[in-house]
C-alpha positions as CSV (number, residue, x, y, z in Angstrom):
1,M,0.0,0.0,0.0
2,L,2.8,2.4,0.9
3,T,4.5,1.6,-2.4
4,N,1.4,2.5,-4.3
5,I,1.1,5.8,-2.5
6,R,4.7,6.6,-3.1
7,Y,4.2,5.8,-6.8
8,I,1.2,8.2,-7.1
9,L,3.3,10.9,-5.5
10,I,6.1,10.3,-8.0
11,T,3.6,10.4,-10.8
12,A,2.3,13.7,-9.7
13,L,5.8,15.1,-9.5
14,R,6.6,13.6,-13.0
15,D,3.5,15.1,-14.5
16,W,4.3,18.6,-13.0
17,L,1.0,18.6,-11.2
18,F,2.3,20.6,-8.2
19,I,4.2,23.2,-10.3
20,G,1.3,23.5,-12.8
21,L,-1.4,24.0,-10.3
22,L,0.7,26.3,-8.1
23,A,1.5,28.5,-11.1
24,S,-2.2,28.6,-12.1
25,I,-3.2,29.5,-8.6
26,L,-0.6,32.3,-8.3
27,F,-1.8,33.6,-11.7
28,A,-5.4,33.5,-10.5
29,T,-4.4,35.3,-7.3
30,A,-2.7,38.0,-9.3
31,I,-5.8,38.6,-11.4
32,S,-7.9,38.6,-8.2
33,A,-5.6,41.3,-6.7
34,T,-6.0,43.3,-9.8
35,L,-9.8,43.0,-9.7
36,G,-9.9,43.7,-6.0
37,S,-7.8,46.9,-6.5
38,T,-10.7,48.3,-8.6
39,A,-13.1,48.3,-5.7
40,F,-13.8,51.6,-3.9
41,L,-14.5,49.8,-0.6
42,E,-13.2,46.5,1.0
43,E,-10.4,46.0,-1.5
44,R,-8.7,43.2,0.4
45,E,-12.0,41.5,1.1
46,M,-12.8,41.4,-2.7
47,T,-9.3,40.1,-3.4
48,I,-9.7,37.3,-0.8
49,T,-13.1,36.3,-2.2
50,F,-11.9,36.2,-5.8
51,A,-8.7,34.4,-5.0
52,A,-10.4,31.8,-2.7
53,G,-13.0,31.0,-5.4
54,A,-10.6,30.8,-8.3
55,S,-8.0,28.7,-6.3
56,R,-10.7,26.2,-5.2
57,I,-11.9,25.7,-8.8
58,I,-8.4,25.3,-10.1
59,L,-7.5,22.8,-7.4
60,M,-10.6,20.7,-7.9
61,V,-10.3,20.6,-11.7
62,G,-6.6,19.6,-11.4
63,L,-7.4,16.8,-9.1
64,I,-10.2,15.5,-11.2
65,V,-8.1,15.4,-14.4
66,F,-5.1,13.9,-12.6
67,V,-7.1,11.1,-10.9
68,C,-9.2,10.1,-13.9
69,F,-6.3,10.0,-16.3
70,H,-4.0,8.2,-13.9
71,I,-6.5,5.4,-13.2
72,R,-7.5,5.0,-16.9
73,N,-3.8,4.9,-17.9
74,A,-3.2,2.3,-15.2
75,F,-5.9,0.1,-16.9
76,D,-4.7,0.7,-20.4
77,T,-1.0,-0.1,-19.6
78,K,-2.0,-3.2,-17.6
79,E,-0.4,-1.6,-14.5
80,I,-3.3,-2.7,-12.4
81,D,-2.9,-6.3,-13.6
82,V,0.7,-6.3,-12.5
83,I,-0.3,-4.8,-9.1
84,L,-3.0,-7.5,-8.6
85,S,-0.5,-10.2,-9.4
86,R,1.0,-9.4,-6.0
87,P,-0.5,-10.3,-2.6
88,I,-2.9,-7.4,-2.5
89,S,-6.7,-7.5,-2.6
90,R,-8.8,-5.3,-4.8
91,S,-10.3,-3.5,-1.8
92,N,-6.9,-2.6,-0.5
93,L,-5.8,-1.5,-3.9
94,V,-8.7,1.0,-4.2
95,I,-8.1,2.2,-0.6
96,A,-4.4,2.6,-1.4
97,Y,-5.3,4.7,-4.5
98,W,-7.5,6.9,-2.5
99,L,-5.0,7.4,0.2
100,G,-2.3,8.3,-2.4
101,F,-4.5,10.8,-4.2
102,A,-5.7,12.2,-0.9
103,F,-2.1,12.8,0.2
104,V,-1.5,14.6,-3.1
105,A,-4.6,16.7,-2.4
106,F,-3.4,17.5,1.1
107,L,0.0,18.7,-0.3
108,L,-1.8,20.8,-2.9
109,T,-4.1,22.4,-0.3
110,I,-1.2,23.7,1.8
111,P,0.0,26.4,-0.7
112,V,-3.6,27.4,-1.4
113,V,-4.3,28.0,2.3
114,G,-0.9,29.7,2.6
115,I,-1.6,32.1,-0.3
116,I,-5.0,33.1,1.1
117,G,-3.5,33.6,4.6
118,M,-0.8,35.8,3.1
119,I,-3.4,38.0,1.5
120,G,-4.9,38.6,4.9
121,V,-7.0,36.9,7.6
122,N,-10.2,38.8,8.6
123,N,-11.6,36.1,10.8
124,W,-9.4,33.3,12.2
125,Q,-12.3,31.0,13.0
126,G,-13.6,31.4,9.5
127,F,-10.2,30.9,8.0
128,I,-9.5,27.7,9.9
129,G,-12.9,26.4,9.1
130,W,-12.5,27.3,5.4
131,S,-9.1,25.5,5.3
132,I,-10.5,22.3,6.8
133,S,-13.5,22.4,4.6
134,L,-11.3,22.9,1.5
135,L,-9.3,19.8,2.5
136,L,-12.4,17.7,3.1
137,E,-13.8,18.9,-0.2
138,T,-10.6,17.7,-2.0
139,F,-11.0,14.3,-0.3
140,M,-14.6,14.1,-1.6
141,V,-13.6,15.1,-5.1
142,V,-10.8,12.5,-5.1
143,A,-13.3,9.8,-4.1
144,L,-15.7,11.0,-6.7
145,A,-13.1,11.0,-9.4
146,L,-11.9,7.6,-8.3
147,F,-15.4,6.2,-8.6
148,S,-15.9,7.8,-12.0
149,A,-12.6,6.5,-13.3
150,F,-13.3,2.9,-12.1
151,T,-16.8,2.8,-13.5
152,L,-16.3,4.5,-16.9
153,R,-14.1,3.2,-19.7
154,S,-12.7,6.5,-21.0
155,A,-10.6,9.1,-19.2
156,V,-12.3,11.9,-21.0
157,T,-15.8,10.6,-20.2
158,S,-14.7,10.2,-16.5
159,V,-13.5,13.8,-16.4
160,I,-16.6,15.2,-18.0
161,A,-19.0,13.2,-15.8
162,C,-17.1,14.1,-12.6
163,M,-16.9,17.8,-13.5
164,G,-20.6,17.8,-14.4
165,F,-21.5,16.2,-11.1
166,Y,-19.2,18.7,-9.2
167,V,-20.9,21.7,-10.9
168,L,-24.4,20.2,-10.1
169,S,-23.4,19.7,-6.5
170,R,-22.0,23.2,-6.3
171,M,-25.0,24.9,-7.9
172,M,-27.7,22.8,-6.2
173,A,-28.6,25.6,-3.8
174,F,-29.1,28.0,-6.7
175,F,-31.4,25.4,-8.5
176,V,-33.5,24.8,-5.4
177,V,-33.9,28.4,-4.5
178,T,-34.8,29.3,-8.1
179,S,-37.4,26.6,-8.3
180,Q,-39.1,27.9,-5.1
181,S,-39.0,31.5,-6.2
182,G,-42.2,33.4,-7.3
183,M,-40.8,33.6,-10.9
184,V,-41.6,29.9,-11.4
185,G,-45.2,29.2,-12.2
186,G,-47.6,26.8,-10.4
187,E,-48.0,24.5,-13.4
188,I,-47.8,20.8,-12.8
189,K,-44.4,20.5,-14.7
190,F,-42.9,23.2,-12.4
191,V,-44.3,21.5,-9.3
192,I,-42.8,18.2,-10.4
193,M,-39.5,19.9,-11.2
194,R,-39.5,21.4,-7.7
195,Y,-40.0,18.1,-6.0
196,V,-37.4,16.4,-8.2
197,L,-34.8,19.0,-7.3
198,K,-35.6,18.6,-3.6
199,L,-35.1,14.8,-4.0
200,I,-31.8,15.2,-5.8
201,S,-30.5,17.8,-3.3
202,A,-31.3,15.3,-0.5
203,I,-29.4,12.5,-2.2
204,V,-26.3,14.0,-3.8
205,P,-23.5,15.6,-1.9
206,R,-24.1,19.3,-1.3
207,L,-20.7,20.8,-2.1
208,D,-22.2,24.3,-1.9
209,F,-21.8,23.9,1.9
210,F,-18.1,23.5,1.5
211,S,-15.4,26.2,1.3
212,K,-17.7,29.2,1.4
213,S,-15.6,32.4,0.7
214,Q,-17.9,34.4,3.0
215,W,-16.4,32.5,5.9
216,L,-13.0,34.1,5.3
217,I,-14.6,37.6,5.7
218,Y,-17.4,37.2,8.2
219,G,-16.7,33.8,9.9
220,F,-19.4,31.2,10.6
221,D,-23.0,32.1,11.1
222,S,-23.5,29.2,13.5
223,S,-21.9,25.9,14.5
224,Q,-24.2,24.2,12.0
225,D,-21.9,25.4,9.2
226,W,-19.2,23.1,10.7
227,I,-21.5,20.2,11.2
228,V,-23.0,20.2,7.6
229,F,-19.8,19.9,5.7
230,A,-18.1,17.6,8.2
231,V,-20.9,15.1,8.3
232,Q,-21.2,15.0,4.5
233,A,-17.5,14.3,4.1
234,F,-17.6,11.5,6.7
235,I,-20.6,9.9,5.0
236,F,-19.9,10.3,1.3
237,V,-16.2,9.7,1.1
238,P,-16.5,6.1,2.5
239,L,-19.7,5.6,0.5
240,L,-17.9,6.5,-2.8
241,I,-14.9,4.3,-1.9
242,L,-17.1,1.4,-1.2
243,A,-18.9,1.9,-4.5
244,S,-15.6,2.0,-6.3
245,I,-14.6,-1.3,-4.5
246,A,-17.9,-2.9,-5.4
247,D,-17.5,-2.0,-9.1
248,F,-13.8,-3.0,-9.2
249,R,-14.6,-6.4,-7.8
250,R,-17.0,-7.1,-10.6
251,K,-14.4,-6.4,-13.3
252,Q,-12.8,-9.4,-15.1
253,F,-9.1,-9.3,-16.1
């Protein structure tokens, strides 16, 4: 297991994942500083908000692409066949992959948190909570990308499906609020759509509760903010890993 984790780290270094994402995040932060400087009021707050949002998106997209292409390449090159020829179970292999990718995600989260901290900390409780939430969100994205890569036969399809699900989870609050607004009519199709959206929002992970930029400025509204994202992470990460294991066990080599 440790060998597989070390190999994933070496692959990330070989593919310039750390340098590429760090350069992208620094570039996004520079643009955020430029946009923030145009504000008449709360210049630093705007910079923090833009930088945090852009850095989070870059980090998640980078992880999704890396995980999906790494797993599909392992299938295409028969790397997984070689690993399974050793005394390691399929369950342990999936867990080892997740641990390796989660460790890479942890290393990538550190500079993001450091950059946001260097811009300025308005609220320490909100900053710490945002940092922990960002880390847990990367763990969920890694588990989601791992499940997508194991179940779908194409790296491109896995990336598109994973990104689509991530966008859906991130914008679920917007969809639910829009469906309940007065602008939506009372026709039967809109009523059905409203209930369907509520059902989906109750089933899928709600990533809109993770890494809220407003925490960096105003802190938490209540302790419920901590509970919501922490409980989701501890429920959905093991669930996605178990789903990946169940699908991997059905595959024939």
